[in-house]
N, C-alpha and C positions, 0 to 999 in steps of 0.2 A: 504494500500500500504506500501511497505518497502522502506526505503531510502538506497541508496548505500553509506554507511559510510565507513570510514577507517577501522573500526572494522570488518565490513562484508567482505571487500576486503581481510583483513588479513586471513579470514577463507576460502576464495575461493581457490580451488586447482590450483596449477601451475605445469606444467609438460612439458617435451619435447615430442612433438607429432611425429608421424611417418614421417612427412615432415622435421624433425629436427628443427622445430620452437618451441620457448618457448611460451606456451599458458596459458592464465588464463581463467578458467571456471566460468562464472557468470550466469549460466543458472538456470531458474526456481525459482527465489526469489520474483516474483511479483513486481519488481522494476519499478517505473514510470518514472524515470529520470536518465540519465547518469551524474554522478558527482563524484568528489573526486578521479579521476583516477591518479592524480598527485602523490598519495602515492605509486604508482607502480614504480616511478622513471625511467620511460622509459625503463623498463627491459624486456618487452614482445614483441614478434613478432606478436602474434595473440590474439584477444579478442573475446570470444564467450559469447554473452549476450542474447542468444535465450530464448524463453519461459518466457518472462517477460511482462510488461505493458508499455514499452517505446513508446513514441509518436514522439520523435525527435532524429534523428541521429546527435548528436552534443554535445557541451559542453566538448570536449576533451581538455586537456592541450596539449602543444607541445610534440608530441611523434614521434621522428624521426625514431625509430626502428620499430614501428608497421606497418605491411604490410597487415594484414587481419582483417576485421571486419565481424563477423557472427552474425546476429540478426534475425533469423527466429521467426515466431510466436509471434510477438509483436503487437503494434497498431500504427506503424510508419506511419505518414502522412506528414512528412517534413524531408528534408535533409538540414542540416545547410550549408549556403554559406561559412562558415569558415572551413569546414571539410578538404578540400585539404590543406589549410594553416597550420592547426594543425596536420595533418597526412601527411607530405610531401612524405612519402614513400609508401603510400597505394596502393596496387595492387589488392586486392580481396575485393569486397563489396557484401556480400550475405544477401539479405533482403527478403527472400521468405515469403509469407503468412503474409502480412502487409496491410496497408490502403492507399498506395500511389495511387492517383486517376487521376490527371491531368498531362499532359506532362510538364507543367510549373514547377511542383514539382521536376522534374528531372534535371532542368537547372543547379543546383550546380555541377552536375557531370562534366560539362565542365571545372570546375576549379580544377579538379583532374587529371592532365595529366599523372600521373603514373599508372592509372587504367588499368588492363589487363583483369580482369574477373568481371562481374557484373551479378547477378541473382535477378530477381524481380518476379519470378513465384508466382502466387497466389495474386498479387496485381491487383486491378481493372485497373490500368493504362495500363497493358499489352494488354487489349482489345481495347484500343483507336487506331483508324486508324492512321498509321504513327509512332506508338510507336517505333518499332525496328529501323527504319531508323533515327528517331530523336536521339536516344541514340548513334547509330553508328556514326552519323555526329558530335555529341557534344564531343565524346571522341575518337579522331582519333587513339589512341594507343590501343584501346580495341581489345582483341583477341577472347573473348568468351562472348556471351550474352545469358542468360537463357539456358546455357548448349548447345548452338548451336555455332559452330565455324563460324567466320565471314570471308567471301570470298572477294577477290578483287572486284568482280562485285557488291557485295552488298555495299561495301564502295563507289564505284562510284555512284551508284543510290542514296545512302543516301546524298552524297555531293551535288548532283544536286538538290535534293528536299529541303535540308536545307543547303544552302551555308554558308561558314564561315562568322561569324559576324551577321548572321540573327537571330533574336529573335522570329520569327514567329512560330506558332504551327498550325497544320491543323485543320480546322473546319470539322464537320461531313459532310457538304454539298459539300465542295470544295476539300477535300482531294483526292489525287491520290491513286490508289491501292497500298497496301503494298506488300513487298516481301513475297512470300508464303514459309513457312517453310516446311521442308521435313518430318515433323511428323504429323500424323493424330490426331484427338481429343482423341481417346482412348489411344494412346501412350503418349500424353501430360499428361493425367490424371495419367497414370502409373508413369511417371517421377515425377510428383508433389508429389505423395505418397512416392516415394523413397526419394526425397529431404526432405520431411517433417520428415521422420524417421531418416535421417542422423544425426549423432552426432559429426562429425568432418569434417574438410576441406578435409582430405584425402578421406573420403567416398564420398564427393561431387565431387571431381576431378575424382574419379573412375567412377561415373555416367557420368560425362562429357566426359570421354575418350571413352565411348561406344556409343556415339551419332554421327550421321552423320552431316556434315556441312549443312548450309542452301543452297538450290539450287536456 
């Protein structure tokens, strides 16, 4: 494994992406842990740490400027409870193709009120009954989940199933039916492949813009 040292960060490309955000590219170094990002001096809007071996989304210093974290194709199984505190402006959290398994592992999202877009495609948790409603209920300001726009009716259903202040998660036997998405399985697989090959947030948003809302 490779450590994310200050020297490595100094070699990582930084550029202005097509969304006019300053982005640092830390893809593909086999990094196991997020660390030493303080050397960036809170100078970037977007951090792409995809294609590594990271297990925890956490250990960020206070970065008030950062709005986007992209971490596809890692081994992420935990989201730090301090993520929202350390990234108070975070709007986009893109964690496709990782190892988040249980709804409880998504509870820290409730402490990131600034979130507008979350994508967890390719994580086992997305197959848990109640997954989508749980995330929508926990993050009231969320606009898009897994490239599906959230409609008012879906928010209402999510709030009823997971009332504010509730820490419960559905069991396999007691869970109510989840909201049915407007995409069939073949379309979901196609989207997953597109997302997997995406190399920037603008590509991800282009995919998102061509998808229908949940019905």
